[in-house]
C-alpha positions as CSV (number, residue, x, y, z in Angstrom):
1,M,-18.5,-16.1,-10.2
2,L,-17.0,-15.4,-6.8
3,R,-16.3,-18.3,-4.6
4,R,-18.7,-18.4,-1.6
5,K,-20.8,-15.8,-3.4
6,V,-23.7,-16.1,-1.0
7,A,-21.5,-15.8,2.1
8,V,-19.7,-12.8,0.7
9,L,-23.0,-11.1,-0.3
10,L,-24.4,-11.5,3.2
11,V,-21.2,-10.1,4.8
12,V,-21.1,-7.1,2.4
13,C,-24.8,-6.3,3.0
14,A,-24.5,-6.6,6.8
15,A,-21.1,-5.1,7.5
16,V,-20.9,-2.4,4.9
17,G,-24.5,-1.5,4.4
18,A,-24.4,-2.1,0.6
19,G,-27.7,-2.0,-1.3
20,C,-28.7,-5.6,-2.3
21,S,-32.0,-4.8,-4.0
22,S,-32.7,-4.4,-7.7
23,G,-31.4,-1.3,-9.4
24,K,-28.0,-1.6,-7.9
25,P,-24.8,-2.7,-9.8
26,D,-24.8,-6.3,-10.8
27,D,-21.5,-6.9,-9.0
28,E,-22.2,-6.7,-5.3
29,L,-18.6,-5.6,-4.5
30,M,-18.8,-2.5,-6.6
31,V,-20.3,0.9,-5.9
32,T,-21.1,1.6,-9.6
33,D,-21.1,-0.3,-12.9
34,N,-18.7,2.3,-14.3
35,P,-15.9,2.3,-11.8
36,V,-13.0,4.8,-11.6
37,A,-10.1,4.0,-9.3
38,A,-9.7,6.4,-6.4
39,V,-6.6,8.6,-6.3
40,A,-5.0,11.0,-3.8
41,A,-6.9,14.2,-3.3
42,I,-5.2,17.3,-4.6
43,S,-3.6,19.1,-1.7
44,P,-4.1,22.8,-1.1
45,P,-1.0,25.0,-0.8
46,A,0.8,24.3,2.5
47,T,0.2,27.1,5.0
48,T,1.8,25.5,8.1
49,R,5.5,24.8,8.4
50,P,6.1,21.0,8.2
51,A,7.1,19.3,11.4
52,G,10.6,17.9,11.8
53,T,13.2,18.4,9.1
54,V,12.8,18.5,5.3
55,T,15.4,17.3,2.8
56,A,15.1,18.8,-0.7
57,V,14.6,16.3,-3.5
58,D,14.6,17.5,-7.1
59,A,11.8,15.1,-8.2
60,H,8.3,13.9,-7.4
61,V,8.5,10.9,-5.0
62,T,6.2,8.0,-6.0
63,A,7.2,5.3,-3.5
64,M,9.3,4.7,-0.4
65,A,10.5,1.8,1.8
66,F,12.7,1.6,4.9
67,D,15.2,-1.0,6.0
68,P,15.7,-0.7,9.8
69,T,18.7,-3.0,9.9
70,T,20.8,-0.7,7.8
71,S,18.8,2.5,8.3
72,T,18.4,2.7,4.5
73,L,15.5,4.6,3.0
74,A,14.7,3.7,-0.7
75,V,13.0,6.5,-2.6
76,A,11.5,6.1,-6.1
77,A,11.6,9.3,-8.1
78,S,11.9,10.1,-11.8
79,N,12.8,6.6,-13.1
80,T,15.4,6.2,-10.4
81,V,15.6,4.7,-6.9
82,Q,17.6,6.9,-4.5
83,L,19.1,5.3,-1.4
84,Y,19.5,7.5,1.7
85,H,21.1,6.7,5.1
86,L,18.8,7.9,7.9
87,G,21.1,9.0,10.8
88,D,20.8,12.3,12.5
89,T,20.1,13.7,9.0
90,L,19.0,12.1,5.8
91,A,22.0,11.6,3.5
92,L,21.9,10.4,-0.1
93,T,24.3,7.5,-0.7
94,K,23.4,6.2,-4.2
95,T,21.1,6.6,-7.1
96,I,20.1,3.6,-9.3
97,A,18.6,3.9,-12.7
98,V,15.5,1.8,-12.3
99,T,11.7,2.5,-12.6
100,A,9.6,1.8,-9.6
101,E,5.9,2.4,-9.0
102,S,6.2,0.6,-5.7
103,L,9.0,-0.4,-3.3
104,T,8.7,-3.2,-0.8
105,L,11.2,-4.3,2.0
106,D,12.5,-7.8,1.2
107,H,15.0,-9.6,3.4
108,G,17.7,-7.0,3.5
109,G,16.8,-5.4,0.2
110,F,13.9,-3.9,-1.7
111,L,11.6,-5.1,-4.4
112,A,11.1,-2.5,-7.1
113,A,8.0,-3.0,-9.4
114,G,7.7,-0.8,-12.4
115,G,7.8,-0.6,-16.2
116,N,7.6,-4.2,-17.2
117,K,10.0,-5.5,-14.6
118,V,10.4,-6.4,-10.9
119,A,14.0,-6.0,-9.7
120,R,15.6,-6.5,-6.4
121,L,17.9,-3.8,-4.9
122,T,20.3,-4.4,-2.1
123,T,20.7,-1.8,0.6
124,D,24.2,-1.0,-0.7
125,G,22.8,-0.2,-4.2
126,R,23.4,-3.5,-6.1
127,L,20.8,-4.2,-8.7
128,D,20.0,-8.0,-9.1
129,P,18.7,-9.5,-12.4
130,A,15.1,-8.4,-13.0
131,T,12.0,-10.6,-13.8
132,E,10.2,-9.3,-16.9
133,F,6.5,-9.4,-17.5
134,R,4.2,-9.1,-20.5
135,G,2.0,-6.7,-18.5
136,K,2.6,-3.9,-16.1
137,P,3.8,-5.0,-12.6
138,V,2.9,-2.5,-9.9
139,S,3.4,-4.2,-6.6
140,A,5.5,-7.2,-5.2
141,T,5.8,-9.0,-2.0
142,T,7.4,-12.2,-0.7
143,F,5.1,-15.1,0.4
144,D,6.1,-18.6,1.3
145,G,9.4,-18.5,-0.4
146,R,8.0,-17.0,-3.6
147,T,7.5,-13.5,-4.9
148,L,3.9,-12.4,-5.7
149,V,3.6,-9.7,-8.2
150,A,0.4,-7.7,-8.9
151,V,0.2,-7.2,-12.7
152,K,-2.3,-4.5,-13.1
153,D,-3.3,-4.7,-16.8
154,E,-3.3,-8.5,-16.8
155,R,-5.8,-8.4,-13.9
156,A,-3.6,-11.1,-12.3
157,V,-1.1,-11.9,-9.6
158,A,2.1,-13.6,-10.8
159,V,3.8,-16.3,-8.8
160,V,7.6,-16.0,-9.3
161,R,10.4,-18.3,-8.1
162,D,14.0,-18.1,-9.1
163,D,13.3,-15.0,-11.3
164,R,10.8,-17.0,-13.4
165,V,7.0,-16.7,-13.6
166,Q,5.6,-20.0,-12.5
167,R,1.9,-19.2,-13.0
168,M,-0.6,-16.4,-13.1
169,I,-3.5,-16.3,-10.5
170,T,-6.5,-14.9,-12.3
171,G,-10.2,-14.7,-11.5
172,D,-12.6,-12.0,-10.5
173,L,-10.1,-9.0,-10.6
174,M,-10.7,-5.9,-12.7
175,S,-7.3,-4.5,-11.7
176,A,-4.5,-6.0,-9.6
177,D,-3.1,-2.9,-7.8
178,Q,-1.4,-4.1,-4.6
179,V,-0.4,-7.5,-3.3
180,L,0.3,-8.1,0.4
181,S,1.4,-10.9,2.6
182,T,0.3,-11.4,6.2
183,G,2.8,-14.2,6.6
184,R,0.2,-17.0,6.6
185,S,-2.1,-15.5,3.9
186,A,-1.9,-13.3,0.8
187,V,-4.4,-10.7,-0.4
188,V,-4.7,-8.4,-3.4
189,L,-6.3,-4.9,-3.5
190,D,-8.4,-4.2,-6.6
191,R,-8.9,-0.4,-6.9
192,L,-11.3,-0.6,-9.8
193,R,-13.5,-3.2,-8.2
194,N,-12.9,-1.4,-4.9
195,A,-12.4,-4.7,-3.1
196,V,-9.8,-6.9,-1.3
197,F,-9.5,-10.5,-2.3
198,Q,-7.8,-13.4,-0.5
199,L,-5.5,-15.5,-2.7
200,D,-5.2,-19.3,-2.8
201,V,-1.5,-19.3,-3.9
202,P,-1.0,-23.1,-4.0
203,G,-4.2,-23.5,-5.9
204,A,-3.6,-20.5,-8.1
205,D,-7.1,-19.1,-7.4
206,I,-8.8,-15.9,-6.4
207,E,-10.8,-16.6,-3.3
208,Q,-13.2,-14.6,-1.1
209,G,-13.6,-10.9,-1.7
210,L,-15.1,-8.0,0.2
211,R,-15.8,-4.4,-0.6
212,A,-13.3,-1.9,0.7
213,G,-15.3,1.2,1.5
214,R,-16.1,3.7,-1.3
215,G,-12.6,4.1,-2.8
216,A,-9.7,2.2,-1.4
217,T,-6.2,3.2,-2.4
218,N,-3.4,1.7,-0.3
219,A,-2.9,-1.0,2.3
220,V,-0.4,-2.5,4.7
221,T,-0.4,-5.6,7.0
222,D,0.1,-5.5,10.7
223,R,1.5,-8.0,13.3
224,F,-2.0,-9.3,14.1
225,G,-2.3,-10.7,10.5
226,R,-4.8,-8.0,9.5
227,V,-4.9,-5.8,6.3
228,L,-5.2,-2.1,7.0
229,V,-6.7,-0.2,4.1
230,T,-7.1,3.6,3.4
231,D,-10.6,4.4,2.0
232,T,-9.8,7.7,0.3
233,R,-13.2,8.5,-1.0
234,G,-15.0,7.3,2.0
235,G,-12.7,8.9,4.5
236,A,-11.9,5.9,6.6
237,L,-9.3,3.5,7.9
238,L,-10.5,-0.1,7.4
239,A,-9.1,-3.3,9.0
240,F,-9.7,-6.7,7.5
241,S,-8.9,-10.1,9.1
242,V,-8.2,-13.1,6.9
243,D,-9.0,-16.8,7.1
244,P,-11.8,-15.9,6.7
245,L,-11.8,-12.4,5.1
246,L,-13.9,-10.1,7.4
247,L,-14.2,-6.4,7.8
248,R,-13.3,-5.8,11.5
249,Q,-13.0,-2.0,11.7
250,N,-14.3,1.0,9.7
251,Y,-12.9,4.1,11.4
252,P,-13.7,7.6,10.1
253,V,-10.7,9.5,9.0
254,P,-11.5,13.0,7.5
255,G,-9.1,14.6,5.1
256,A,-8.8,12.1,2.3
257,P,-6.6,9.4,3.8
258,Y,-4.1,8.0,1.3
259,A,-0.7,6.7,2.0
260,I,-0.2,4.3,4.9
261,A,2.8,2.7,6.8
262,Y,2.8,0.5,9.9
263,D,5.2,0.6,12.9
264,R,5.2,-2.9,14.2
265,A,7.2,-2.0,17.3
266,R,4.5,0.5,18.5
267,D,1.4,-0.7,16.7
268,I,1.0,2.7,15.1
269,A,-0.5,3.1,11.6
270,W,0.7,6.3,10.0
271,V,-1.8,7.7,7.5
272,T,-1.3,10.8,5.3
273,L,-4.2,13.2,4.7
274,T,-3.6,14.8,1.3
275,R,-6.6,17.2,1.6
276,T,-5.1,18.8,4.7
277,N,-1.4,18.2,4.3
278,E,-1.1,16.2,7.5
279,V,0.1,12.8,8.8
280,V,-1.8,11.1,11.6
281,G,-0.5,8.2,13.8
282,Y,-3.3,5.8,14.9
283,E,-2.7,3.2,17.6
284,V,-4.3,0.1,16.1
285,A,-3.9,-2.6,18.8
286,G,-7.2,-2.0,20.4
287,E,-10.9,-2.5,19.5
288,Q,-10.7,0.6,17.3
289,P,-8.0,3.0,16.1
290,K,-7.0,5.7,18.5
291,E,-5.3,8.9,17.3
292,K,-1.9,9.4,19.0
293,Y,-0.1,11.9,16.8
294,R,-0.9,14.5,14.2
295,F,1.7,16.6,12.3
296,P,1.6,19.1,9.4
297,T,3.5,17.8,6.4
298,V,5.0,18.8,3.1
299,S,2.5,19.5,0.4
300,Q,0.8,16.5,-1.3
301,P,2.0,13.9,1.1
302,N,1.5,10.9,-1.2
303,T,4.1,8.6,0.4
304,V,4.9,7.6,3.9
305,A,7.4,5.2,5.6
306,V,8.4,4.5,9.2
307,D,11.6,3.6,11.1
308,P,10.4,1.1,13.7
309,S,13.7,1.3,15.6
310,S,13.3,5.0,16.5
311,G,9.6,5.6,15.7
312,R,10.5,8.3,13.2
313,V,8.0,8.8,10.4
314,I,9.1,9.8,6.9
315,V,6.8,11.6,4.5
316,A,7.5,12.5,0.9
317,S,5.9,15.1,-1.3
318,G,4.3,14.1,-4.6
319,T,4.9,17.6,-6.0
320,G,8.7,18.0,-5.4
321,D,8.6,19.6,-1.9
322,G,11.0,17.1,-0.4
323,I,11.3,14.4,2.2
324,Q,10.2,15.1,5.7
325,V,11.5,13.2,8.8
326,I,9.5,13.6,12.1
327,A,10.9,12.4,15.4
328,I,8.4,11.0,17.8
């Protein structure tokens, strides 16, 4: 049973318009009793030249993260993580043999989650000892001096300290797909259950949950302590506050929004549209998102990152068409 079940049910019915009568799924957070996780829409062939500059990459990029202190871009592709220096051009500096489904910036380095491990990479290419898992880790973040790891097939979030799993947070998850820290709170995105859940890390418990549109895929946190989520099936950008968990914004974004990155210096959320091969920059500091930028991209723009020092946005193709850097 969900904690605060009645409160969650009322919020979902009122804010999201979910049907709460008989004949609907037994789980009030789900759209259907037979869920299928949302994925990126298949892009059509690119017909417009991508904005900015494009660097060829002989692989399909699956994840990126950017360190503004050293101007290092980490790129996961074909069981490697490639490190690039972003100067006037994008220059490859090192390739490390490590599997990464996700990359997260972590205090002068990167957390790489993939295979059955979470490893830490320094910006100069050193690979620190990895933490191994029984299941499949797909996302990692730092929270309150510990590392939180979403272990997808275990339906759990692992709490790691000193490279050892201290405990597993389990509860109402069907799939732990992305774990995020707002600084004061932590949340997990469940793509199968199509919901975001707040975590009680000290108590090792799954707390309040809310439906995330019709098919949520990716999320980031902003400097206001919110969680910004792309609803790929529903065509929307969602904003959740935490403590308590509430849906604050549900802004329509046509074109199958998928990847998302946040520029803390400018309060711009960069969202890729895989159905139209575009990336859109939304100013998110106001009462609702406001479109500020729109650029054509490489085909299948499944990954995005941002350099907050310059405002440049970086888009990578999921079909091998390279990495694109757009100056703002």
